[in-house]
C-alpha positions in Angstrom: -38.0 -20.9 -44.6 -36.4 -22.9 -41.9 -32.6 -23.3 -42.2 -31.1 -26.8 -42.2 -29.7 -28.2 -39.0 -26.2 -27.9 -40.5 -26.6 -24.2 -41.0 -28.2 -23.8 -37.6 -25.3 -25.5 -35.9 -22.7 -23.4 -37.8 -24.6 -20.2 -36.9 -24.8 -21.2 -33.2 -21.0 -21.7 -33.1 -20.4 -18.4 -34.7 -22.7 -16.6 -32.4 -21.2 -18.3 -29.4 -17.8 -17.1 -30.5 -19.1 -13.5 -30.9 -20.5 -13.5 -27.4 -17.0 -14.3 -26.0 -15.1 -11.9 -28.2 -14.9 -9.0 -25.8 -15.0 -5.3 -26.3 -13.1 -5.4 -29.6 -15.7 -7.7 -31.3 -17.1 -5.1 -33.6 -15.8 -2.6 -36.1 -17.4 0.3 -38.0 -17.4 0.1 -41.7 -17.5 3.6 -43.4 -18.6 4.2 -47.0 -19.3 7.8 -47.7 -22.0 8.8 -45.3 -22.9 5.3 -44.4 -21.6 3.7 -41.2 -22.3 0.1 -40.5 -21.5 -1.8 -37.3 -20.3 -5.4 -38.0 -18.6 -8.2 -36.1 -14.9 -8.7 -36.8 -15.3 -12.5 -36.6 -18.0 -12.6 -39.3 -16.1 -10.3 -41.6 -12.8 -12.2 -41.1 -14.4 -15.6 -41.6 -16.3 -14.7 -44.8 -13.7 -12.4 -46.5 -10.0 -13.2 -46.8 -9.3 -9.5 -47.3 -11.0 -8.5 -44.0 -9.4 -11.5 -42.4 -5.9 -10.4 -43.4 -6.7 -6.8 -42.3 -7.6 -7.9 -38.8 -4.8 -10.4 -38.3 -2.1 -7.9 -38.8 -1.1 -4.7 -37.1 -3.0 -2.4 -39.4 -4.7 0.9 -38.8 -8.1 -0.8 -39.2 -7.3 -3.5 -36.6 -6.1 -0.9 -34.1 -8.8 1.8 -34.5 -11.9 -0.4 -35.1 -12.9 1.7 -38.0 -12.6 0.5 -41.6 -12.9 2.9 -44.5 -14.4 1.2 -47.6 -13.4 3.5 -50.5 -15.1 3.3 -53.9 -18.1 1.5 -52.5 -21.4 3.3 -52.1 -23.5 2.9 -48.9 -26.3 0.7 -50.4 -23.7 -1.5 -52.0 -21.8 -1.9 -48.7 -25.1 -2.9 -47.1 -25.7 -5.6 -49.6 -22.2 -6.9 -49.2 -22.4 -7.0 -45.4 -25.8 -8.7 -45.6 -24.3 -11.4 -47.7 -21.4 -11.9 -45.3 -23.9 -12.5 -42.5 -26.6 -14.5 -44.3 -24.6 -16.1 -47.2 -27.7 -15.4 -49.4 -26.9 -13.9 -52.8 -28.3 -10.5 -53.5 -31.3 -10.0 -55.8 -30.9 -6.4 -56.8 -30.1 -6.2 -60.5 -29.6 -2.4 -60.4 -26.7 -2.7 -58.0 -25.1 -5.7 -59.7 -22.2 -4.0 -61.4 -21.1 -2.1 -58.2 -21.6 -5.1 -56.0 -19.6 -7.3 -58.3 -16.7 -4.9 -58.0 -17.0 -4.7 -54.2 -17.3 -8.5 -53.9 -14.2 -8.9 -56.0 -12.3 -6.4 -54.0 -13.0 -8.2 -50.7 -12.6 -11.7 -52.1 -16.2 -12.9 -51.7 -16.8 -15.1 -54.7 -20.4 -16.3 -54.5 -22.1 -12.8 -54.8 -19.5 -11.9 -57.4 -20.7 -15.0 -59.5 -24.3 -14.1 -59.0 -23.7 -10.5 -60.1 -22.0 -11.8 -63.2 -25.2 -13.5 -64.1 -27.3 -10.4 -63.4 -25.0 -8.1 -65.3 -24.9 -10.5 -68.3 -28.7 -10.6 -68.3 -28.8 -6.8 -68.7 -26.4 -6.6 -71.6 -27.5 -4.1 -74.2 -26.1 -1.9 -77.0 -25.7 0.9 -74.5 -24.2 -1.1 -71.6 -22.0 -3.5 -73.6 -18.8 -1.4 -73.3 -19.2 -0.7 -69.6 -19.9 -4.4 -69.0 -16.8 -5.5 -70.9 -14.6 -3.0 -69.0 -16.1 -4.2 -65.7 -15.4 -7.8 -66.6 -11.8 -7.1 -67.7 -11.1 -5.0 -64.6 -12.4 -7.7 -62.2 -11.2 -10.8 -64.0 -14.7 -12.1 -64.8 -13.8 -14.4 -67.7 -17.3 -15.7 -68.4 -18.9 -12.2 -68.3 -16.0 -10.8 -70.4 -16.6 -13.4 -73.1 -20.3 -12.8 -73.1 -19.7 -9.1 -73.6 -17.1 -9.6 -76.3 -19.5 -11.9 -78.2 -22.3 -9.4 -77.9 -20.1 -6.5 -79.1 -18.8 -8.5 -82.1 -22.4 -9.2 -83.1 -23.4 -5.5 -82.7 -20.2 -3.6 -83.2 -21.5 -0.9 -85.6 -24.3 0.1 -83.2 -22.2 -0.1 -80.0 -19.3 2.1 -81.2 -21.7 5.0 -81.8 -23.2 4.9 -78.3 -22.4 7.2 -75.4 -21.5 4.1 -73.4 -18.6 3.3 -75.8 -17.4 6.9 -75.8 -17.4 7.1 -72.0 -15.4 3.8 -71.8 -12.8 5.1 -74.2 -12.5 8.4 -72.3 -12.4 7.0 -68.7 -11.0 3.5 -69.1 -8.5 3.6 -71.9 -6.4 0.7 -70.7 -9.3 -1.7 -70.5 -10.6 -0.5 -73.9 -7.2 -1.4 -75.4 -7.5 -4.9 -73.9 -11.1 -5.1 -75.2 -9.9 -4.1 -78.7 -7.4 -7.0 -78.7 -10.2 -9.4 -77.6 -12.4 -8.1 -80.4 -9.6 -8.6 -82.9 -9.0 -12.2 -81.8 -9.9 -15.0 -84.2 -13.2 -16.9 -83.9 -11.2 -20.0 -82.8 -9.6 -18.1 -80.0 -12.8 -16.6 -78.9 -14.7 -19.9 -79.0 -12.1 -21.6 -76.7 -13.1 -19.5 -73.8 -16.7 -19.0 -74.9 -17.7 -22.7 -75.0 -18.4 -22.7 -71.3 -20.0 -19.3 -71.3 -22.7 -19.5 -73.9 -25.4 -19.5 -71.2 -24.4 -15.9 -70.4 -25.6 -14.7 -73.7 -27.8 -11.6 -73.5 -31.5 -12.1 -74.1 -31.4 -15.7 -73.0 -33.9 -15.0 -70.3 -34.2 -16.5 -66.8 -34.1 -20.1 -67.9 -30.7 -19.6 -69.6 -29.5 -17.5 -66.7 -29.9 -20.3 -64.3 -27.8 -22.5 -66.5 -24.7 -20.4 -66.1 -21.6 -22.3 -65.0 -18.6 -21.0 -63.1 -15.5 -19.9 -65.0 -13.1 -22.8 -65.3 -10.2 -20.9 -66.7 -9.3 -19.2 -63.5 -6.8 -20.8 -61.2 -8.7 -23.4 -59.1 -7.7 -22.1 -55.7 -7.9 -18.4 -56.0 -11.4 -18.0 -54.6 -11.3 -20.6 -51.7 -11.6 -18.8 -48.4 -9.3 -21.2 -46.5 -5.7 -20.2 -46.1 -3.5 -20.8 -49.2 -2.1 -24.3 -49.5 1.4 -24.9 -48.3 3.9 -24.8 -51.2 5.8 -27.9 -50.0 2.5 -29.8 -49.7 1.5 -28.7 -53.2 4.9 -29.8 -54.6 4.7 -33.2 -53.0 1.2 -33.8 -54.4 2.1 -32.5 -57.8 4.5 -35.4 -58.4 1.7 -38.0 -57.8 0.2 -39.8 -60.8 -2.9 -38.0 -62.1 -5.2 -40.9 -61.2 -4.1 -40.8 -57.6 -4.5 -37.0 -57.3 -8.0 -37.3 -58.7 -8.8 -40.2 -56.3 -7.7 -38.2 -53.4 -9.8 -35.2 -54.6 -12.9 -37.4 -54.6 -12.1 -38.7 -51.1 -11.4 -35.2 -49.8 -14.8 -34.1 -51.1 -16.5 -37.0 -49.3 -14.8 -36.0 -46.1 -15.4 -32.2 -46.4 -11.7 -31.6 -46.3 -11.4 -28.1 -47.8 -7.7 -27.6 -47.2 -7.0 -31.0 -48.9 -9.2 -30.0 -51.8 -7.5 -26.7 -52.2 -4.0 -28.3 -52.1 -5.0 -31.0 -54.6 -6.4 -28.5 -57.0 -3.3 -26.4 -56.7 -1.3 -29.5 -57.5 -3.2 -30.1 -60.7 -6.0 -32.5 -59.7 -8.9 -32.4 -62.1 -11.9 -30.7 -60.5 -14.2 -32.6 -62.9 -12.6 -36.0 -62.1 -15.1 -38.9 -61.5 -14.9 -41.8 -59.2 -14.8 -45.4 -60.4 -18.2 -46.5 -59.2 -21.1 -47.3 -61.5 -22.5 -43.9 -60.7 -19.3 -42.1 -61.9 -19.9 -39.2 -59.5 -17.8 -36.0 -59.6 -16.4 -34.6 -56.4 -19.2 -32.0 -56.5 -21.8 -34.8 -56.7 -20.3 -36.2 -53.5 -20.3 -32.9 -51.6 -24.0 -32.4 -52.7 -25.0 -35.9 -51.6 -23.3 -35.6 -48.2 -24.2 -31.9 -47.6 -20.7 -30.6 -47.3 -21.1 -26.9 -47.8 -17.6 -25.7 -47.5 -16.2 -28.4 -49.8 -18.9 -27.7 -52.3 -18.1 -24.0 -52.3 -14.4 -24.7 -52.8 -15.1 -27.0 -55.8 -17.6 -24.5 -57.3 -15.1 -21.7 -56.9 -12.5 -24.0 -58.5 -14.5 -24.4 -61.6 -16.5 -27.5 -60.9 -19.4 -28.1 -63.4 -22.6 -27.6 -61.6 -24.6 -29.3 -64.3 -22.3 -32.5 -64.4 -24.4 -35.6 -64.9 -23.9 -39.0 -63.1 -23.7 -42.0 -65.3 -26.4 -44.0 -63.6 -29.5 -41.8 -63.5 -28.1 -38.7 -65.2 -28.5 -36.7 -61.9 -26.9 -33.3 -61.3 -25.4 -32.3 -58.0 -28.6 -30.4 -57.3 -30.6 -33.6 -57.7 -28.3 -35.2 -55.0 -28.6 -32.2 -52.7 -32.4 -32.1 -53.1 -32.9 -35.8 -52.6 -30.8 -35.8 -49.4 -32.3 -32.7 -47.9 -29.2 -30.5 -48.0 -30.7 -27.0 -48.3 -27.4 -25.1 -47.8 -25.6 -27.0 -50.6 -28.7 -26.6 -52.8 -28.7 -22.8 -52.3 -25.0 -22.7 -53.1 -25.5 -24.6 -56.3 -28.4 -22.4 -57.4 -26.3 -19.3 -56.8 -23.6 -20.8 -58.9 -26.1 -21.2 -61.8 -27.4 -24.8 -61.3 -30.6 -25.5 -63.3 -33.5 -25.7 -60.9 -35.6 -27.7 -63.4 -33.0 -30.1 -64.6 -34.4 -33.6 -65.4 -32.7 -36.9 -64.8 -33.1 -40.2 -66.6 -36.5 -40.7 -65.1 -37.5 -37.1 -66.0 -37.5 -36.1 -62.3 -36.5 -32.6 -61.3 -34.8 -31.7 -58.0 -38.2 -30.5 -56.8 -39.7 -34.0 -57.4 -36.8 -35.6 -55.5 -37.2 -33.2 -52.6 -40.9 -33.7 -52.5 -40.6 -37.5 -52.6 -38.3 -37.6 -49.6 -40.2 -34.9 -47.7 -37.5 -32.2 -47.4 -39.7 -29.1 -46.9 -36.9 -26.6 -46.7 -35.4 -27.7 -50.0 -38.8 -27.8 -51.6 -39.4 -24.1 -50.5 -35.9 -23.2 -51.7 -36.6 -24.7 -55.2 -40.0 -23.1 -55.4 -38.4 -19.8 -54.8 -35.9 -20.4 -57.5 -38.2 -21.3 -60.4 -41.9 -20.6 -61.2 -44.0 -23.6 -60.1 -45.4 -25.9 -62.8 -46.9 -29.3 -62.5 -43.7 -31.1 -63.6 -44.2 -34.8 -64.2 -41.7 -37.6 -64.4 -42.0 -40.6 -66.6 -44.8 -42.1 -64.5 -46.8 -38.9 -64.8 -46.3 -38.1 -61.1 -46.0 -34.5 -59.9 -44.3 -33.3 -56.7 -47.7 -33.2 -55.0 -48.3 -36.9 -56.0 -45.1 -37.8 -54.1 -45.9 -35.7 -51.1 -49.4 -37.4 -50.9 -48.0 -40.9 -51.5 -45.4 -40.6 -48.7 -47.4 -38.6 -46.2 -45.4 -35.3 -46.3 -48.1 -32.9 -45.2 -45.8 -29.8 -44.9 -44.4 -30.4 -48.3 -47.9 -30.7 -49.8 -48.9 -27.5 -48.1 -45.9 -25.7 -49.6 -46.7 -27.1 -53.1 -50.3 -26.1 -52.9 -49.3 -22.6 -51.9 -47.2 -22.4 -55.0 -50.1 -23.5 -57.2 -49.8 -27.3 -57.5 -52.8 -28.9 -59.1 -54.4 -31.2 -56.5 -56.4 -32.9 -59.3 -53.5 -33.7 -61.6 -53.6 -37.4 -62.7 -50.6 -39.7 -63.1 -50.2 -42.3 -65.8 -52.5 -44.6 -63.8 -55.2 -41.9 -63.6 -54.7 -41.3 -59.9 -54.8 -37.9 -58.2 -52.7 -36.9 -55.2 -55.9 -37.4 -53.1 -56.2 -40.9 -54.4 -52.7 -41.7 -53.3 -53.2 -40.2 -49.9 -56.4 -42.3 -49.4 -54.6 -45.4 -50.7 -52.0 -45.0 -48.0 -54.3 -43.8 -45.2 -52.6 -40.5 -44.8 -55.4 -38.7 -43.1 -53.7 -35.3 -42.7 -53.0 -35.3 -46.4 -56.6 -36.3 -47.2 -57.8 -33.4 -45.2 -55.4 -31.0 -46.9 -56.2 -32.2 -50.4 -60.0 -32.1 -50.0 -61.6 -28.9 -51.2 -63.3 -27.1 -48.3 
């Protein structure tokens, strides 16, 4: 899959900086018997913990060797791979360990993805360990999912080896868990309302609907420097409406530091503009392709499934329709529903196919099994690719199993639409050999 121009340009700048970094450009990460060579600049840019380590006169900064305790070699490899590629890991078996490592080094996106993977594996035997993991690493959504599961299966779980091991090795966390289990249903539902999609047994469809934890402080996960206290104090005194208006504007302008300061000052991460569309800040970052601002908003608890007032579009619809693959990937990693439908019953894939954004089409095809989704006019993504002459998109859809003979509400196939608009390349692709 080809990266978007935005990601290519960012990568080019990073690589250029690495070439000029001199002899001290690399460090060795050591985890047990695993030794990995990595660039200081990449580690510092993607992890605030590594960044602080290299900015100060620490042993690691001076020796060029960083010990990574309590992290196994395969887990370290996955973490470093994310720091270089910004692509969330897809190894369920390592999810608990990677969640802990990502939390330790302040890398929020893989931590969020691992929360999803761990929640999907909840069982009677693993419930205690999952709850302990969530408590130890401040995973509010995962914690509530585990608590709900344990409450529903308490008699079975407390007789398992997993529960006994938790009591023996993690007594403090088990005490906290006991208090959570003893809380009233009203107290539990307050934090569970945003976390129901993490329920075990919900399957891949529910897993993709996961939304970030909104109870955490909105600026804790942003990778930009912490906001200046005086700036926060000044903004905190502003009327709520003005703070929210500034938040929307900062999202439009990709101003991450401004977003972080406004969120710290109490701006509503879910605030909407006053247009007919009623977009949230995350809608605007998705529409404009502002990756850093989108990440800050997601980490601050922005609702990835928020709907606009006009066409009931999600941020992923806006990213897909405007060809912003990097933002689309971020939203999917944060749990955005790949098959969400807007007012016209169009999915993000239909939007991307209509506009000819091949990279986004391939991203979405990788995120959800292909099916011949139809909008209210009975058109599939392949209909739109044929209608508008997007040969590369059509090829990707056919590879994924698109039905070239599907008929829309007018009884026309994609081939009919290609012929109607004289798209010869599409005609050749859609004809059976």
